[in-house]
SEKOL-228981 format. One line per 8 residues: number of its first residue (from 0); their letters; for each residue x negated, y, z negated of C-alpha. Coordinates in Angstrom, 3 decimals, m for minus. Layout:
<rs>
NUM = A = X Y Z; ...
</rs>
This chain:
<rs>
0 = MANFRHSL = 5.980 m0.134 m14.741; 2.785 m0.164 m16.813; 3.952 m0.748 m20.379; 0.683 m0.618 m22.313; m1.811 1.409 m20.285; m2.134 3.975 m23.076; m1.904 1.620 m26.063; m3.126 m1.956 m25.717
8 = PQLSGDVF = m1.212 m4.121 m28.218; m4.049 m6.629 m28.655; m6.060 m3.907 m30.419; m3.727 m4.434 m33.384; m5.580 m7.657 m34.185; m2.598 m9.943 m33.510; m3.370 m13.164 m31.640; m3.116 m13.017 m27.842
16 = LTDAGIET = m3.586 m15.949 m25.503; m4.797 m15.970 m21.908; m4.679 m18.710 m19.310; m7.574 m21.065 m18.583; m9.639 m22.080 m15.546; m7.019 m21.537 m12.864; m9.277 m22.426 m9.943; m10.725 m25.625 m11.413
24 = DLIFNHGV = m7.317 m26.722 m12.725; m5.494 m26.214 m9.433; m8.288 m27.699 m7.319; m9.202 m30.767 m9.380; m6.005 m31.525 m11.298; m3.376 m30.534 m8.738; m5.109 m30.978 m5.383; m4.628 m27.358 m4.328
32 = EIPEFAAH = m7.226 m26.020 m1.906; m8.434 m22.499 m2.734; m10.435 m20.864 0.070; m13.736 m19.484 m1.228; m12.511 m19.974 m4.837; m10.328 m16.878 m4.282; m6.970 m17.518 m5.965; m5.260 m14.501 m4.407
40 = TLLPDAKG = m5.326 m16.338 m1.068; m2.687 m18.731 m2.431; m0.008 m16.086 m2.958; 1.094 m15.385 0.658; 1.953 m19.074 1.123; 5.119 m20.341 m0.599; 3.509 m23.602 m1.745; 0.443 m21.851 m3.092
48 = RDAVADYL = 2.528 m19.160 m4.753; 4.656 m21.796 m6.471; 1.518 m23.592 m7.700; 0.174 m20.404 m9.288; 3.586 m19.544 m10.768; 4.007 m23.003 m12.292; 0.493 m22.845 m13.706; 1.100 m19.464 m15.379
56 = RGFLSLAR = 4.572 m20.410 m16.621; 2.976 m23.117 m18.739; 0.845 m20.563 m20.590; 3.644 m18.011 m20.892; 5.824 m20.730 m22.413; 3.027 m21.631 m24.829; 2.725 m18.007 m25.948; 6.499 m17.872 m26.445
64 = DMGTGFIL = 6.537 m21.073 m28.462; 3.532 m20.080 m30.586; 4.783 m16.532 m31.164; 1.668 m14.882 m29.699; 1.085 m12.121 m27.218; m0.220 m12.959 m23.757; m2.738 m11.358 m21.382; m1.327 m12.119 m17.922
72 = DSQTWKAH = m4.056 m11.971 m15.266; m3.711 m10.979 m11.639; m5.383 m13.333 m9.159; m7.776 m10.630 m7.941; m11.179 m11.754 m9.214; m12.516 m12.075 m5.651; m10.136 m9.642 m3.936; m12.816 m7.028 m3.314
80 = MHWAEDLK = m15.009 m6.001 m0.426; m18.049 m8.160 m1.214; m16.010 m11.192 m0.132; m14.273 m9.587 2.840; m16.418 m11.291 5.472; m16.200 m14.730 3.841; m12.429 m14.356 3.523; m12.053 m12.829 7.003
88 = ASETDLRK = m10.157 m9.979 5.359; m10.072 m6.260 6.096; m10.024 m3.516 3.487; m6.316 m3.122 4.204; m5.798 m6.838 3.608; m7.595 m6.707 0.262; m5.758 m3.615 m0.916; m2.476 m5.343 m0.128
96 = ANRDAVAF = m3.671 m8.517 m1.872; m4.319 m6.567 m5.072; m0.943 m4.848 m4.954; 0.904 m8.085 m4.176; m0.919 m9.979 m6.938; 0.168 m7.424 m9.533; 3.750 m7.432 m8.248; 3.678 m11.229 m8.561
104 = IAGLRDEF = 2.626 m11.250 m12.223; 4.990 m8.373 m12.997; 7.778 m10.651 m11.805; 6.592 m13.384 m14.165; 6.463 m10.868 m17.014; 10.081 m10.020 m16.302; 10.980 m13.717 m16.164; 9.571 m14.123 m19.693
112 = AGNGRPIV = 10.959 m10.868 m21.046; 12.469 m12.865 m23.909; 9.030 m13.661 m25.340; 8.855 m12.230 m28.820; 5.400 m10.699 m28.378; 3.929 m8.385 m25.703; 2.862 m9.560 m22.258; 0.007 m7.380 m20.981
120 = LNGLIGPR = m0.624 m7.165 m17.229; m4.366 m7.491 m16.653; m6.120 m6.796 m13.346; m9.164 m9.031 m12.913; m12.233 m7.699 m11.140; m15.229 m9.886 m10.468; m18.901 m9.018 m10.059; m20.414 m7.984 m6.770
128 = GDAYAPEV = m22.042 m11.258 m5.855; m22.364 m14.722 m7.330; m21.044 m14.852 m10.896; m23.323 m17.815 m11.632; m26.528 m16.492 m10.064; m26.580 m12.794 m9.129; m28.473 m12.259 m5.891; m29.418 m8.631 m6.482
136 = TVAAREAE = m29.573 m6.066 m9.266; m26.698 m3.584 m9.074; m27.416 m0.090 m10.377; m24.781 1.636 m12.501; m24.100 4.440 m10.006; m23.821 1.968 m7.120; m21.512 m0.258 m9.191; m19.286 2.667 m10.109
144 = EYHARQIG = m18.822 3.590 m6.457; m18.254 m0.021 m5.453; m15.763 m1.040 m8.155; m13.883 2.260 m7.939; m12.283 1.007 m4.741; m10.605 m2.087 m6.188; m9.893 m0.406 m9.516; m8.231 2.416 m7.597
152 = WLAETDID = m6.003 m0.082 m5.819; m5.048 m1.631 m9.140; m4.385 1.768 m10.721; m1.646 2.329 m8.139; 0.262 m0.686 m9.501; 2.044 m1.609 m12.742; m1.166 m2.985 m14.245; m1.804 m2.205 m17.922
160 = MVTALTFT = m5.565 m2.765 m17.967; m8.454 m4.288 m16.051; m11.057 m6.847 m17.094; m14.517 m7.096 m15.575; m14.650 m10.895 m15.782; m17.793 m13.055 m15.615; m20.087 m10.058 m15.284; m23.780 m10.871 m15.244
168 = QSDEAIGA = m25.462 m7.460 m15.529; m25.059 m4.600 m17.987; m25.694 m1.910 m15.357; m22.916 m3.256 m13.169; m20.628 m3.311 m16.196; m21.492 0.324 m16.905; m20.434 1.279 m13.392; m17.171 m0.646 m13.653
176 = VRAARSAG = m16.351 1.004 m16.999; m16.981 4.462 m15.580; m14.823 3.705 m12.549; m11.960 2.450 m14.727; m12.092 5.479 m16.985; m11.995 7.779 m13.967; m8.907 5.907 m12.762; m7.219 6.198 m16.159
184 = LPIVVSFT = m7.269 2.464 m16.878; m8.463 0.763 m20.073; m11.114 m1.834 m19.312; m12.503 m4.920 m21.026; m15.961 m6.241 m20.171; m16.425 m10.007 m20.303; m20.016 m11.178 m19.925; m21.108 m14.677 m19.020
192 = VETDGKLP = m24.240 m16.210 m20.519; m26.542 m19.083 m19.732; m27.285 m22.054 m21.990; m29.727 m19.902 m23.994; m27.035 m17.358 m24.869; m28.538 m14.701 m22.588; m27.061 m13.096 m19.493; m28.306 m14.528 m16.174
200 = TGQSLAAA = m30.627 m11.502 m15.954; m32.351 m12.625 m19.169; m30.887 m9.770 m21.208; m29.532 m10.677 m24.628; m25.803 m10.422 m25.241; m26.457 m7.956 m28.054; m28.553 m5.706 m25.819; m26.020 m5.840 m22.983
208 = IDVVDHAT = m23.145 m4.763 m25.218; m25.211 m2.013 m26.856; m26.422 m0.691 m23.488; m22.897 m0.526 m22.058; m21.504 1.152 m25.150; m24.329 3.691 m25.264; m24.040 4.571 m21.563; m20.244 4.907 m21.628
216 = DNGPAYFM = m19.612 6.364 m25.094; m18.017 3.082 m26.236; m15.968 3.016 m23.049; m14.707 m0.595 m23.038; m11.623 m1.309 m25.115; m13.568 m4.389 m26.247; m15.865 m7.102 m24.958; m15.405 m10.808 m24.311
224 = VNCAHPDH = m17.530 m13.834 m23.447; m16.390 m16.187 m20.709; m17.608 m18.981 m18.439; m19.917 m20.486 m21.064; m19.494 m23.307 m23.555; m19.533 m22.347 m27.266; m22.760 m24.343 m27.699; m24.447 m21.910 m25.321
232 = FSDVLEDA = m23.968 m18.777 m27.404; m22.619 m19.529 m30.866; m26.079 m19.323 m32.439; m26.657 m15.755 m31.192; m23.495 m14.409 m32.830; m23.794 m12.552 m36.117; m21.946 m10.020 m38.217; m23.411 m6.961 m36.507
240 = RWARRIRG = m22.054 m3.829 m34.871; m22.462 m5.225 m31.370; m20.707 m8.482 m32.251; m17.799 m6.596 m33.792; m17.117 m5.231 m30.318; m16.283 m8.777 m29.119; m12.585 m9.598 m29.411; m12.078 m12.430 m26.954
248 = LRCNASRM = m13.330 m15.820 m25.794; m12.656 m17.715 m22.581; m15.049 m20.630 m22.838; m15.839 m23.425 m20.414; m14.706 m26.894 m21.361; m17.981 m28.250 m20.004; m21.427 m28.000 m21.576; m23.001 m27.972 m18.113
256 = SHAELDES = m25.173 m25.050 m17.085; m23.957 m22.728 m14.335; m26.368 m24.380 m11.895; m25.023 m27.824 m12.772; m21.411 m26.676 m12.471; m22.149 m25.142 m9.088; m23.408 m28.499 m7.815; m20.759 m30.684 m9.439
264 = ETLDDGNP = m18.172 m32.336 m7.204; m16.141 m33.677 m10.127; m14.369 m31.933 m12.980; m15.893 m31.973 m16.451; m12.939 m31.095 m18.675; m14.755 m31.770 m21.937; m12.706 m32.536 m25.051; m9.774 m30.183 m25.797
272 = RELAGQYR = m9.685 m31.014 m29.509; m13.414 m30.564 m29.909; m13.292 m27.242 m28.044; m10.477 m26.015 m30.290; m12.555 m26.884 m33.329; m15.462 m24.911 m31.925; m13.194 m21.900 m31.399; m12.133 m22.223 m35.035
280 = DLVGKLPW = m15.799 m22.232 m36.065; m16.473 m19.127 m33.968; m13.554 m17.335 m35.606; m15.089 m18.306 m38.942; m18.228 m16.413 m37.892; m16.373 m13.516 m36.210; m12.972 m13.265 m37.927; m11.977 m10.224 m35.868
288 = LNVFGGCC = m11.652 m12.348 m32.693; m8.033 m12.373 m31.512; m7.905 m13.014 m27.725; m8.282 m16.668 m26.730; m8.145 m18.628 m23.487; m10.307 m20.834 m21.311; m12.487 m20.846 m18.219; m14.018 m23.499 m15.950
296 = GSDLRHVT = m12.796 m27.030 m16.602; m10.141 m25.956 m19.105; m6.384 m26.029 m18.636; m3.143 m25.810 m20.614; m4.193 m28.736 m22.822; m7.240 m26.856 m24.063; m5.458 m23.563 m24.757; m2.636 m25.458 m26.497
304 = QIASVLVD = m5.164 m27.090 m28.829; m6.910 m23.747 m29.401; m3.615 m22.079 m30.270; m2.683 m24.919 m32.594; m5.751 m24.353 m34.788; m5.806 m20.535 m34.668; m2.161 m19.480 m34.919; m0.680 m19.499 m38.405
</rs>
């Protein structure tokens, strides 16, 4: 059952945690192979399913111990048709993967039903193409038609919301927002930026948020920034209308650029304490931030440190 589809509890301003860089953590720290960086492919196999469950249990336990809410993600970031050929998957396979991934996290939600704060089931959708270097420009109408398929699959489940994670283009985000609204699902848009604080298209973060809001009548529940180190975008943040639409951060542990990360064969996990301090500084600039997790190179250590400095 979808518990919060019509009233997202994180909009109250209470602190909510997310997980971290599931793919980089499982691959580099636990020796788990993830075909095509697509975490949903682990769930049909008992060993892979256990690895994902153990990973998420660590964060759910942290949220319980810290007295925070938790945004529990489905492993569906690449479970859409753009990757079908690479994954040797049919549309039927991908629809089932989305449904099974939500059922999986719903089971974990039930397992942690004793947590004192809400657990929100979040369906991840990824961009159409490379999240580090988009190959083509995706028009809003085309994006709406494309993302409506996966969002429709997710709407048939117990999911509470969807997040367009690591999106690189404002027009594609517009299409995803329109598709989610048509499906009756609240949606969060999380943009990634390069080392200059701009989207990979060269658009500023401020312009991207304003464009999406204008085109969708403030359609996203809120915005986030992910898959970038705080050093890459902290200097573009300000107390402005567009920045007040940002509620969440899922930063990389590494200061590497996307191009450097794409070429790296080793894990750069940065410094968890330093990263937590940078989150604290960002909250000092944007005190309305209340959703915190990690992305590439980060793991439970990083989110634990972040929680320790941000939770009263």
